[in-house]
N, C-alpha and C positions, 0 to 999 in steps of 0.2 A: 869140608864144608858142602860139598855137593849134596853128599848123601844127607847131611843134615835139611839142606832145602828139600830136599827129596821128602822126608818124613813129614815135616811141617806140611807140605803140600796135599801129600796125601792122608795126613790127620784133619785138615780142612774139607777135603773132600768127603771123608768119611762121616765129620760131624756134621758140617752144613745144611745138609738136608735133613739131620736129625734137629737141629736147632731151627730151622722153617719150620718143619711141622710144628713142634712143643709151640712155638710164638703164633702161628695160624691157629691152633686151636684155642691156647687162649683170650685171642680177640674176637672170637664168632660170640656173637651175640643172635638170640633170637628176638625177631623184630614181627609182632603182629600189625598189622595195616586196619586200624580200628576207624569205619566211613563214620564221615560226621553223621548226626544224625537225621539231618536233612537228607541227605543221599539214602539213608534205610528207610526213609518214609516213603521216597520214591521207589525202593524198588519192592517196596511192598505195596504201592499200588499196581505198578507191572504183572503182581502174582495175581492181580482181581481178573486178567483177562481170561481169555477162553469162553468154555461153553459155563453160564453162570446156573445155569439150568436146562432142561431138554426144551426149552421153545426160546432160549436168549442166548446169545454170542457175543458177547464187548471184547472191544479195543479200547486205550487210553489213549488219546493225545494231550501231550506237554509242550506247553508253549511260553516261552521265557515273557516274562514278563513287560521287557524292556522291545521285543518285537511285535509289532502291531497287524494281527490278523482280523481281517472282517471273519465273519461266520462259515460263510460261504465258501472260503477256504480251509477253514479248519474241517467241516465237514468231507471237503475233499479230501484232508489227507486221513480222516478218519474212514472213508471210504477205501481209501487204496490200503491202510494198513490192515482193515476187515479181510479184503480181498487176499493179501498176499498171505495173512495168518491162516485162512480157511484154505487157500489153495494147498500151502505146507501141513495142515491139516488131512487133506484129501492126502497127499502124495505120503505121508507118515505111515498111511494104514493102507498102504502098497496096491493104490487104486490107480488107475490109468489117468490122467488129467488130458482131458480135451476141448475141443472147441465146445463142446454141450455145455460141460461141465462150467466152461468158461461164461457162456450165455445166462447162466441159470444163477452162478454165484453175482453176477453184475445185476442179473433183474432183482433178485435177493435183496441184495445188500443194498439200492439204491430205493427199493420200492418198500424195505419194512425196515431200514436201517432211520436211526432219530439220533440225534446228538444232544447230550446233555451236557450243563455245565457242573462241575462238582463242587461245593462249597470249601474253601480252604483256607488255612490261616496262615500258608506261606506267601509273601508277599514277592518272591523271583521269577515266580511262575502261575500259569493256570493250569487247572486241570479238565480234561473234557473225556466223558464217556459217549463213544460212538458204539451204540446198542442196536444188534440186528435181532428183534423180538416176531416169530412166527409160530405157529402152534405145528409142533411136531418139529422144527427146525431140524435138532439134534438128529434125530432118526431119519430126515430126508438126506442130509449130508453124509452119513454114515454109510446112506444105502447107493449114495452116487458113482459110477465107474464100476459096481459090481455085475 
């Protein structure tokens, strides 16, 4: 009787992992997450950030429609995003970021930056461009810290 119970026990130990493996393989399904069309449009907007050309650097500010911001606070958000983006751009080029560059960026962003509301068909948010336009801007930024 004891040998019969051992035989059943060892059989279960032998076949149980195989049964679990087979059942887990059968239940695996590939799920692809497709972003809603509205989110794809938002990602597309952010792809337009950075240097548009040699004279223009752009950041995008998205404001939810239910939040009420005045134009000055939206402009400040644009300036903050532009500063962080340009600082990261400078650092990514292995240049040292110092107080001289900090002051240059602040002066350039506030002096040459403009806020523009982008026309949108989306009713859940507003999209703004904060463009910094200055002749030779990209070349100036590229030579900082060298």
